[in-house]
PAZAPA-4460 file (N, C-alpha, C; in steps of 0.05 Angstrom, whole numbers, plus 32768, in hexadecimal, padded with zeros to 4 digits):
% residues 263
    n_x    n_y    n_z   ca_x   ca_y   ca_z    c_x    c_y    c_z   seq   type   mol
   8011   7FE8   8000   8000   8000   8000   8012   8019   8000     1      M     A
   800B   802C   7FEF   801B   8044   7FEC   8013   8059   8001     2      T     A
   8026   806A   8007   8022   8080   801A   8027   809A   800B     3      F     A
   8013   80A4   7FFB   8018   80BD   7FED   801B   80D5   8000     4      P     A
   802F   80E4   7FFB   8034   80FD   800A   8039   80F8   8027     5      H     A
   8040   80E0   802F   8045   80DA   804B   805F   80E5   8054     6      A     A
   8060   80F0   806C   8078   80F9   8078   8084   80E3   8089     7      V     A
   8073   80D4   8097   807D   80BF   80A9   806C   80A6   80A6     8      T     A
   807A   808F   80A6   806C   8075   80A6   806B   806B   80C3     9      R     A
   8054   8069   80CF   8053   8060   80EB   8058   8041   80ED    10      P     A
   805B   8038   8105   805C   801B   810A   8042   8013   8117    11      V     A
   803D   7FF9   8117   8025   7FEE   8124   802E   7FE0   813E    12      V     A
   8021   7FE8   8154   8027   7FDC   816E   8013   7FC4   8174    13      L     A
   801E   7FAF   817F   800D   7F99   8187   8016   7F7E   817C    14      G     A
   800A   7F69   8187   8011   7F4E   817E   7FF8   7F3D   817B    15      N     A
   7FE1   7F4A   817A   7FC8   7F3B   8176   7FC2   7F38   8159    16      D     A
   7FAE   7F29   8152   7FA8   7F22   8136   7FA1   7F3B   8126    17      A     A
   7F90   7F4D   8130   7F88   7F63   8120   7F9F   7F77   811C    18      R     A
   7FB2   7F79   812F   7FC9   7F8A   812B   7FDA   7F7F   8114    19      S     A
   7FDD   7F64   8113   7FEC   7F57   80FD   7FDE   7F5D   80E2    20      H     A
   7FC3   7F5B   80E2   7FB4   7F60   80C9   7FB8   7F7D   80C1    21      V     A
   7FB6   7F90   80D4   7FB9   7FAC   80CD   7FD5   7FB2   80C2    22      L     A
   7FEA   7FA8   80CF   8005   7FAC   80C5   8009   7FA1   80A9    23      A     A
   7FFD   7F8A   80A4   7FFF   7F7D   808A   7FF0   7F8E   8075    24      D     A
   7FD8   7F97   807C   7FC8   7FA7   8069   7FD6   7FC1   8061    25      Q     A
   7FE3   7FCE   8075   7FEF   7FE8   8070   800C   7FE6   8068    26      L     A
   8018   7FCE   806A   8034   7FCB   8064   8046   7FD9   8078    27      G     A
   803E   7FD8   8092   804D   7FE5   80A7   805B   7FD0   80B9    28      L     A
   806F   7FD8   80C7   807D   7FC6   80D9   806C   7FC2   80F2    29      D     A
   806C   7FAA   80FC   805E   7FA3   8115   8073   7FA1   812B    30      L     A
   8070   7FB1   8140   8084   7FB1   8156   8076   7FAF   8171    31      V     A
   8085   7FA9   8185   807B   7FA7   81A0   807E   7FC1   81AF    32      Q     A
   8092   7FD1   81A8   8097   7FEB   81B5   80A2   7FFE   81A0    33      A     A
   8097   8016   819E   80A1   8029   818A   80BB   8037   8192    34      P     A
   80C9   8041   817E   80E0   8052   8184   80D7   806E   818C    35      G     A
   80E8   807D   8197   80E1   8098   81A1   80D6   80AB   818C    36      S     A
   80DF   80A6   8173   80D6   80B8   815D   80BF   80AC   814C    37      D     A
   80B6   8094   8153   80A2   8087   8143   8086   8092   8148    38      D     A
   8077   8093   8132   805A   8094   8135   8050   8078   8134    39      L     A
   803A   8072   8142   8030   8057   8143   8012   8055   8142    40      W     A
   8009   803E   8139   7FED   8037   8139   7FE8   8020   814C    41      L     A
   7FD2   8020   815B   7FCC   800A   816C   7FAE   8009   8171    42      R     A
   7FA4   7FF2   8178   7F88   7FEF   817F   7F86   7FF4   819D    43      Y     A
   7F7A   800B   81A4   7F76   8011   81C0   7F5A   8009   81CA    44      G     A
   7F54   8012   81E1   7F3A   800A   81EE   7F22   8014   81DD    45      E     A
   7F26   802B   81D0   7F0F   8037   81C1   7F13   8037   81A3    46      H     A
   7F25   8025   8199   7F28   8023   817D   7F45   8029   8174    47      G     A
   7F49   8029   815A   7F63   802D   814E   7F6C   804A   8154    48      L     A
   7F85   804D   815D   7F8F   8068   8163   7FAC   806B   8159    49      E     A
   7FB2   8085   8154   7FCD   808D   814A   7FDA   809E   815F    50      L     A
   7FF3   8098   8165   8001   80A8   8179   801F   80AA   8174    51      G     A
   802C   80B7   8186   8049   80BB   8185   8052   80C5   81A0    52      G     A
   8069   80D2   81A1   8074   80DC   81BA   8060   80F0   81C6    53      D     A
   8056   80EA   81DE   8042   80FB   81EA   804C   8117   81F0    54      R     A
   8066   811A   81F5   8070   8135   81FB   806D   8148   81E3    55      R     A
   806E   813D   81CB   806B   814D   81B3   8050   814C   81A6    56      H     A
   8043   8134   81A8   802A   8130   8199   8011   812E   81AC    57      F     A
   8016   812C   81C6   7FFF   8129   81D8   7FF3   810D   81D6    58      G     A
   7FD9   810B   81DE   7FCC   80F1   81DF   7FC7   80E6   81C3    59      A     A
   7FC5   80CC   81C1   7FBF   80C0   81A6   7FA4   80CB   819C    60      P     A
   7FA1   80CA   8182   7F88   80D3   8175   7F7B   80BB   8167    61      I     A
   7F61   80BD   8164   7F52   80A9   8154   7F3B   80B7   8147    62      R     A
   7F31   80AB   8132   7F19   80B6   8125   7F01   80AF   8136    63      A     A
   7EEF   80C2   8139   7ED7   80BD   8149   7EC0   80CC   813B    64      D     A
   7EAD   80BD   8130   7E98   80C9   8120   7E7F   80CF   8131    65      L     A
   7E7F   80C7   814A   7E66   80CA   815A   7E6B   80D7   8175    66      V     A
   7E82   80D6   8181   7E87   80E1   819C   7E99   80F9   819B    67      G     A
   7EA3   8101   81B3   7EB6   8116   81B5   7EAD   8130   81A8    68      G     A
   7EBF   813D   8199   7EB9   8156   818C   7EA3   8154   8178    69      G     A
   7EA0   813D   816B   7E8A   813A   8157   7E6F   813B   8165    70      V     A
   7E6D   812D   817C   7E54   812D   818B   7E4D   814A   8194    71      A     A
   7E62   8158   819D   7E5D   8174   81A6   7E53   8185   818F    72      H     A
   7E60   8182   8178   7E57   8192   8160   7E3B   818A   8158    73      R     A
   7E35   8170   815A   7E1B   8166   8152   7E05   8172   8164    74      R     A
   7E0B   8174   817E   7DF7   817D   8192   7DF6   819B   8195    75      Q     A
   7E0E   81A8   8194   7E10   81C4   819B   7E1C   81D6   8185    76      F     A
   7E21   81CB   816E   7E30   81D9   815A   7E20   81EE   814A    77      G     A
   7E06   81EE   814E   7DF6   8201   813F   7DE6   81F6   8128    78      G     A
   7DE6   81DB   8125   7DD7   81CF   8110   7DDE   81D9   80F5    79      G     A
   7DC9   81DE   80E5   7DCE   81E7   80C9   7DD7   8204   80C8    80      R     A
   7DD8   8211   80DF   7DE2   822D   80DF   7E01   822E   80E1    81      G     A
   7E0E   8218   80E7   7E2B   8219   80EA   7E38   821C   80CF    82      Q     A
   7E51   8226   80CF   7E5E   822F   80B7   7E60   821A   80A2    83      L     A
   7E68   8202   80AA   7E6C   81ED   8096   7E52   81E5   8089    84      I     A
   7E3C   81E5   8098   7E22   81DE   808D   7E19   81F4   8079    85      A     A
   7E1D   820C   8080   7E16   8222   806D   7E27   8221   8054    86      R     A
   7E41   821C   8058   7E53   821B   8041   7E4B   8205   802E    87      A     A
   7E42   81EE   8039   7E3B   81D7   8028   7E1E   81D8   801E    88      C     A
   7E10   81EE   8025   7DF5   81F2   801A   7DDE   81E5   8029    89      G     A
   7DE3   81DB   8041   7DCD   81CF   8050   7DBA   81E5   805A    90      L     A
   7DA1   81E1   8055   7D8D   81F4   805F   7D72   81E5   805F    91      K     A
   7D5D   81F3   8067   7D43   81E6   8068   7D3C   81DA   804D    92      Q     A
   7D36   81C0   804C   7D2F   81B3   8033   7D46   81AC   8022    93      G     A
   7D5E   81B2   8029   7D76   81AC   8019   7D8A   819D   8029    94      V     A
   7D8F   8184   8022   7DA3   8173   802E   7DB4   8167   8018    95      S     A
   7DC7   8176   800D   7DD6   816D   7FF5   7DE6   8154   7FFB    96      P     A
   7DEB   8145   7FE6   7DFE   812E   7FE9   7E1A   813A   7FE5    97      E     A
   7E2C   8131   7FF7   7E46   813E   7FFA   7E5D   812A   7FF7    98      I     A
   7E71   8132   7FE9   7E8A   8123   7FE8   7E9F   8131   7FF9    99      I     A
   7EA8   8125   800E   7EBD   8130   801F   7ED7   8124   8014   100      D     A
   7EE4   8133   8002   7EFA   8127   7FF3   7F15   8126   8002   101      A     A
   7F16   8133   8019   7F2D   8133   802B   7F23   812D   8047   102      T     A
   7F19   8116   804C   7F09   8110   8063   7F18   8112   807D   103      A     A
   7F32   810B   807D   7F42   810C   8096   7F36   80F9   80AB   104      G     A
   7F30   8103   80C3   7F25   80F3   80D8   7F06   80F3   80D7   105      L     A
   7EFA   80FF   80C3   7EDE   80FC   80BE   7ECB   810D   80CF   106      G     A
   7ED6   8120   80DD   7EC5   8130   80EF   7EB1   8141   80E0   107      R     A
   7EBB   814F   80CB   7EA8   8160   80BB   7E93   814E   80AE   108      D     A
   7E9B   8138   80A3   7E88   8125   8096   7E73   811D   80A9   109      S     A
   7E7B   8116   80C2   7E67   810D   80D6   7E53   8122   80DD   110      A     A
   7E5D   813B   80DF   7E4B   8151   80E5   7E37   8156   80CE   111      V     A
   7E41   8155   80B6   7E2F   8159   809E   7E1B   8142   809C   112      L     A
   7E23   812A   80A2   7E10   8113   80A2   7DFB   8116   80B8   113      A     A
   7E04   8120   80CF   7DF1   8124   80E5   7DDC   8138   80DF   114      S     A
   7DE2   814A   80CB   7DCF   815F   80C3   7DBD   8156   80AC   115      L     A
   7DC1   813D   80A2   7DAF   8133   808E   7DBB   812D   8073   116      G     A
   7DD4   8134   806E   7DE0   812F   8054   7DEC   8113   8053   117      S     A
   7DEC   8107   803C   7DFB   80EE   8037   7E17   80F7   802E   118      R     A
   7E2B   80EA   803A   7E47   80F3   8036   7E59   80DC   802E   119      V     A
   7E68   80DF   8019   7E7E   80CD   8012   7E98   80D8   801D   120      L     A
   7EA5   80CA   802F   7EBE   80D2   803A   7ED5   80C5   802A   121      M     A
   7EE7   80D5   801F   7EFE   80CA   8010   7F17   80D3   801F   122      I     A
   7F29   80C0   8024   7F42   80C5   8031   7F58   80B5   8023   123      E     A
   7F6E   80C2   801D   7F83   80B5   800D   7F9A   80A9   801E   124      R     A
   7F9F   80B5   8036   7FB5   80AA   8045   7FAD   8090   8052   125      H     A
   7FBC   807B   804E   7FB3   8060   8058   7FAF   805F   8076   126      P     A
   7FBF   806D   8086   7FBC   806C   80A3   7FA3   807B   80AB   127      V     A
   7F9F   8092   80A0   7F87   80A2   80A7   7F6E   8093   809E   128      V     A
   7F70   8086   8086   7F5A   8076   807C   7F53   805F   808F   129      A     A
   7F68   8053   809B   7F64   803D   80AE   7F56   8047   80C7   130      A     A
   7F5E   805E   80D1   7F51   806A   80E8   7F34   8071   80E2   131      L     A
   7F2E   807B   80CB   7F13   8083   80C3   7F02   806A   80BF   132      L     A
   7F0C   8056   80B2   7EFD   803D   80AE   7EF6   8030   80C9   133      S     A
   7F09   8030   80DC   7F04   8025   80F6   7EEE   8035   8105   134      D     A
   7EEF   804F   8102   7EDA   8060   810F   7EBF   805B   8103   135      A     A
   7EBD   8057   80E9   7EA3   8053   80DC   7E98   8038   80E5   136      L     A
   7EA9   8024   80E8   7EA0   8009   80F1   7E96   800B   810E   137      M     A
   7EA4   801A   811F   7E9B   801C   813B   7E81   802C   813D   138      R     A
   7E7F   8041   812D   7E66   8051   812D   7E4E   8041   8123   139      A     A
   7E53   8030   8110   7E3D   801F   8105   7E32   800B   8118   140      G     A
   7E40   8006   812D   7E37   7FF2   8141   7E25   7FFF   8157   141      A     A
   7E22   8019   8156   7E11   8027   8169   7DF5   802B   815D   142      I     A
   7DE2   801C   8168   7DC7   801B   815C   7DBA   8036   8159   143      D     A
   7DBC   8047   816E   7DAE   8061   816D   7DBA   8075   8159   144      E     A
   7DD2   806E   814E   7DDF   807F   813B   7DE0   8073   811F   145      L     A
   7DD1   805E   811A   7DD2   8051   8100   7DC7   8063   80EA   146      K     A
   7DB3   8074   80F0   7DA9   8086   80DC   7DBF   8099   80D2   147      A     A
   7DD0   80A2   80E5   7DE6   80B4   80DE   7DFB   80A5   80CE   148      L     A
   7E04   808E   80D8   7E19   807F   80CA   7E11   8075   80AF   149      T     A
   7DF7   8070   80AB   7DEE   8067   8091   7DF0   807C   807C   150      Q     A
   7DF3   8095   8085   7DF7   80AB   8072   7E14   80B0   806C   151      R     A
   7E26   80A0   8077   7E43   80A2   8073   7E4D   808B   8063   152      L     A
   7E5D   8090   804E   7E6B   807C   803F   7E89   8083   803F   153      Q     A
   7E9A   806F   803B   7EB6   8074   803C   7EC4   8067   8024   154      F     A
   7ED8   8076   8019   7EE9   806B   8003   7F05   8073   8008   155      A     A
   7F18   8060   8006   7F34   8065   8008   7F3F   806A   7FEC   156      H     A
   7F4A   8082   7FE7   7F55   8088   7FCD   7F5F   80A5   7FCD   157      G     A
   7F6D   80AB   7FB7   7F79   80C6   7FB5   7F67   80D8   7FA4   158      D     A
   7F59   80EA   7FB0   7F46   80FC   7FA2   7F54   810D   7F8D   159      S     A
   7F6E   8113   7F92   7F7C   8125   7F7F   7F82   8116   7F65   160      S     A
   7F81   80FB   7F66   7F87   80EB   7F4E   7F6F   80DE   7F42   161      Q     A
   7F5D   80D4   7F52   7F47   80C3   7F48   7F2C   80CB   7F54   162      T     A
   7F26   80E4   7F57   7F0E   80ED   7F64   7EF5   80E2   7F55   163      L     A
   7EF5   80E5   7F3B   7EDD   80DC   7F2C   7ED7   80BF   7F30   164      A     A
   7EEC   80AE   7F30   7EE8   8091   7F33   7EDE   808B   7F4F   165      A     A
   7EE9   8099   7F63   7EE0   8094   7F7F   7EC3   809C   7F83   166      L     A
   7EBB   80B2   7F76   7E9F   80BA   7F78   7E8D   80A7   7F6A   167      V     A
   7E95   809D   7F52   7E85   808B   7F43   7E81   8070   7F51   168      E     A
   7E94   806A   7F63   7E92   8051   7F72   7E7F   8051   7F89   169      G     A
   7E73   8068   7F8E   7E5F   806B   7FA3   7E44   8071   7F97   170      S     A
   7E2F   8072   7FA8   7E14   807A   7F9E   7E0D   8096   7FA7   171      D     A
   7E21   80A5   7FAE   7E1C   80C1   7FB8   7E23   80D4   7FA1   172      I     A
   7E10   80E6   7F9B   7E13   80F9   7F85   7E25   8110   7F8F   173      A     A
   7E38   8119   7F7E   7E4A   812E   7F86   7E3E   814A   7F83   174      P     A
   7E28   814F   7F92   7E1D   816A   7F90   7E30   817F   7F9C   175      Q     A
   7E3C   8178   7FB3   7E4F   8189   7FC0   7E68   817A   7FC6   176      V     A
   7E7F   8185   7FC0   7E99   8179   7FC7   7EA7   818B   7FDB   177      I     A
   7EAD   817F   7FF2   7EBA   818E   8008   7ED7   8187   8009   178      H     A
   7EE9   819B   8009   7F05   8197   800A   7F11   81A5   8023   179      L     A
   7F22   8197   8031   7F30   81A4   8048   7F4E   819B   8046   180      D     A
   7F5C   81A4   8032   7F78   819C   802F   7F8A   81A6   8045   181      P     A
   7F9F   8197   804C   7FB1   81A0   8061   7FC0   81B9   8057   182      M     A
   7FBF   81CE   8067   7FCB   81E7   8060   7FE8   81E8   8069   183      Y     A
   7FFB   81F0   8058   8018   81F0   8060   801F   8208   8072   184      P     A
   8019   8205   808C   801F   821A   809F   803E   821E   80A1   185      H     A
   8046   8236   80A3   8062   823C   80A8   8067   8245   80C5   186      Q     A
   8052   8251   80D0   8055   825C   80EB   8050   8245   8100   187      D     A
   8064   8241   8111   8062   822B   8124   804B   822F   8137   188      K     A
   8043   8247   813B   802C   824C   814E   8013   823F   8143   189      S     A
   8012   823A   8129   7FFB   822D   811D   7FFA   820F   8124   190      A     A
   800F   8205   8130   8010   81E9   8136   800E   81E4   8154   191      L     A
   8000   81F6   8162   7FFE   81F3   817F   7FF0   81D9   8186   192      V     A
   7FDB   81D2   8178   7FCC   81BA   817E   7FDE   81A2   8179   193      K     A
   7FE2   8192   818D   7FF3   817B   818A   7FE7   8167   8176   194      K     A
   7FCD   8165   8175   7FC0   8153   8162   7FC8   815B   8146   195      E     A
   7FC9   8175   8140   7FD0   817E   8125   7FED   8177   811F   196      M     A
   7FFF   8179   8133   801B   8172   812F   801D   8154   8127   197      R     A
   800D   8144   8134   800E   8127   812E   8003   8122   8112   198      L     A
   7FED   812F   810B   7FE1   812B   80F1   7FF4   8135   80DB   199      F     A
   8000   814C   80DF   8012   8157   80CB   802B   8146   80C8   200      R     A
   8035   813B   80DE   804C   8129   80DC   8046   8111   80CB   201      R     A
   802D   8108   80CD   8025   80F0   80BE   8020   80F5   80A0   202      L     A
   8011   810A   809A   8008   810E   807E   8016   8124   806F   203      V     A
   8023   8137   807D   8030   814D   806F   801B   8161   8065   204      G     A
   8023   8171   8051   8012   8185   8045   8006   817B   802B   205      D     A
   7FEF   8187   8023   7FE2   817F   800A   7FEB   8192   7FF4   206      D     A
   8002   818D   7FE8   800C   819E   7FD3   7FFC   819C   7FB9   207      A     A
   7FEC   8187   7FB6   7FDD   8183   7F9E   7FC0   818D   7FA0   208      D     A
   7FBB   819F   7FB3   7FA0   81AA   7FB7   7F95   81B7   7F9E   209      A     A
   7FA5   81C6   7F8E   7F9A   81D2   7F75   7F90   81BD   7F62   210      P     A
   7F9E   81A6   7F60   7F96   8191   7F4E   7F7B   8185   7F58   211      Q     A
   7F79   8182   7F72   7F60   8177   7F7D   7F49   818B   7F78   212      L     A
   7F4E   81A4   7F7B   7F39   81B8   7F77   7F2E   81B7   7F5A   213      L     A
   7F40   81B4   7F47   7F38   81B2   7F2B   7F26   819A   7F26   214      V     A
   7F2D   8183   7F32   7F1C   816B   7F2F   7F01   816F   7F3C   215      Q     A
   7F02   817B   7F54   7EE9   817F   7F63   7ED6   8192   7F53   216      A     A
   7EE1   81A7   7F48   7ED0   81BA   7F39   7EC4   81AC   7F20   217      L     A
   7ED2   8199   7F15   7EC8   818B   7EFE   7EB2   8177   7F04   218      D     A
   7EB3   816D   7F1D   7EA1   8157   7F24   7E88   8160   7F34   219      I     A
   7E8C   8174   7F46   7E75   817E   7F56   7E60   8189   7F44   220      A     A
   7E47   8182   7F49   7E31   818C   7F39   7E27   81A7   7F42   221      T     A
   7E2B   81AE   7F5C   7E20   81C7   7F66   7E35   81D9   7F72   222      H     A
   7E47   81CF   7F83   7E5B   81E1   7F8F   7E73   81D1   7F9A   223      R     A
   7E89   81DE   7F9C   7EA1   81D4   7FAA   7EA6   81E7   7FC2   224      V     A
   7EAB   81DB   7FD9   7EAF   81EA   7FF1   7ECB   81E4   7FFC   225      V     A
   7EDC   81F9   8000   7EF8   81F5   8008   7EFC   8203   8023   226      V     A
   7F04   81F3   8037   7F0B   81FF   8051   7F27   8209   8051   227      K     A
   7F2B   8221   805A   7F46   822D   805B   7F4A   823B   8076   228      R     A
   7F63   823E   807F   7F68   824F   8097   7F60   826C   8090   229      P     A
   7F56   827A   80A4   7F4F   8296   809F   7F69   82A5   8098   230      K     A
   7F68   82B5   8083   7F7F   82C4   807B   7F90   82B6   8066   231      G     A
   7F8C   829C   8062   7F9C   828D   804E   7F91   8294   8032   232      A     A
   7FA1   8293   801E   7F97   8298   8003   7F86   8281   7FFA   233      P     A
   7F74   8285   7FE6   7F65   826F   7FDB   7F79   825B   7FCD   234      P     A
   7F6F   8243   7FC9   7F7F   8230   7FB9   7F85   823B   7F9E   235      I     A
   7F9D   8237   7F94   7FA4   8241   7F79   7F91   8236   7F64   236      E     A
   7F87   8248   7F53   7F74   8240   7F3F   7F5D   8254   7F3D   237      G     A
   7F45   824B   7F34   7F2F   825D   7F32   7F28   826B   7F4C   238      P     A
   7F1E   8283   7F4A   7F17   8292   7F62   7EFC   8288   7F6D   239      S     A
   7EF9   8287   7F88   7EE0   827F   7F93   7EC9   8293   7F8D   240      P     A
   7EB1   8288   7F8C   7E99   8299   7F88   7E92   82A9   7FA1   241      S     A
   7E94   829D   7FB8   7E8D   82A9   7FD1   7EA0   829E   7FE7   242      H     A
   7E9F   82AB   7FFE   7EAD   82A0   8015   7E9D   82A4   802E   243      E     A
   7EA0   8292   8041   7E94   8294   805B   7EAA   8293   806F   244      L     A
   7EAB   82A6   8082   7EC2   82A9   8093   7EB9   82A7   80B1   245      V     A
   7EC9   8298   80C0   7EC5   8297   80DD   7EDD   82A2   80EB   246      S     A
   7EDF   829E   8105   7EF6   82AA   8114   7F11   829F   810B   247      K     A
   7F12   8284   8106   7F2C   8278   8100   7F2D   826B   80E4   248      N     A
   7F17   8269   80D6   7F18   825C   80BC   7F06   8269   80A8   249      S     A
   7F07   825F   8090   7EF8   826B   807A   7EEF   8254   8067   250      R     A
   7ED8   8257   805B   7ED0   8244   8046   7ECE   8254   802C   251      Y     A
   7EDD   824A   8018   7EDC   8255   7FFD   7EC7   8244   7FED   252      D     A
   7EB4   8252   7FE1   7E9F   8244   7FD3   7EA2   8249   7FB5   253      L     A
   7EA1   8233   7FA6   7EA2   8234   7F89   7E87   8229   7F7F   254      Y     A
   7E75   823B   7F78   7E59   8233   7F73   7E54   8231   7F55   255      V     A
   7E4A   8219   7F4D   7E41   8215   7F32   7E23   821D   7F2E   256      H     A
   7E12   8213   7F41   7DF6   821A   7F40   7DEA   8216   7F5C   257      R     A
   7DD2   8221   7F60   7DC6   8221   7F7A   7DBC   8205   7F82   258      S     A
   7DBC   8200   7F9B   7DB0   81E7   7FA6   7D92   81ED   7FAD   259      L     A
   7D80   81DE   7FA1   7D64   81E3   7FA4   7D58   81CE   7FB7   260      K     A
   7D43   81D6   7FC6   7D34   81C2   7FD7   7D29   81AC   7FC6   261      P     A
   7D2A   8194   7FD0   7D1F   817D   7FC2   7D00   817F   7FC2   262      S     A
   7CF4   8177   7FAD   7CD7   8179   7FAB   7CCA   8160   7FB7   263      R     A
***
C-alpha cells in the first residue's frame, strides 16, 4: 500500500491477531515497543488510535463520528445555522448530497450527516483511512445512531487523482464537494494544538490542492466549498464566487447553480 505525500510511516503496536492484520494491510512494521521518534498505531480501549511522544504530540488521537467534539457540535453547534452547514447549502427543505473529498478524521462529515445530508467521505492517506474506517464500524454498532451512520459512506482513494471514479463508485450524487486541504503553515504558533502536530507529522501538506480544486469544480453539480484559515489566500485557480468568514476560518464558495428545495 502506498503512502502518498506521507512524512512519516508509523509502526503498529501489539501482538494480537487484528494488529497483525492491520500491519499486513498497511505494509507497516509490527513492534512491541516504539522508538522515541516513532508514530504508532494500536487498538486501544475505544478503538484504533494514533500516537507518538506525549511530550510533543499529547494524547493519542482516534476518529470518532459520534462522541467527543462531534457530539458537542451535533447538540450545541447551531444546527443548520453553523458555518459549514450554510457553506454547504443546507437549509429548510434542502439537504444536498455531499462529497467530503478530504475527509480526515470525519468530523465535518459526521456533522453534515447529522443535519440530514448523505455524505461520501474520501481519504487518501492509508493510516487516516484506517482510523476513519474503524470509527465508522464502531459508530454503526450503536443502534440509536444508525440513521446517522446510514447517511455516511467511505472510500479510500486519492481525490486529487481519481475523484470522478471514487464518486462513481458510490450512490451519492456530487451536488456539493467539500474540501479541507492541509494548509502549509509557516508560523509555529499555528501548531499549538498537539493533535495538529501529530496529524501534520503523518500526512504533511497538500501541495496538490489546486489540482483537486480543478477536479472538484468539474464534478460538483452545484457548488464546491473550500475551508481555509482566515487570512489565507484562496487555492490557486479560479476565484471563489462568495466567502463565509468566522473568527478563525473561512469558507470559499464556488457556485455553479442554486440548491433548490426538493419537491
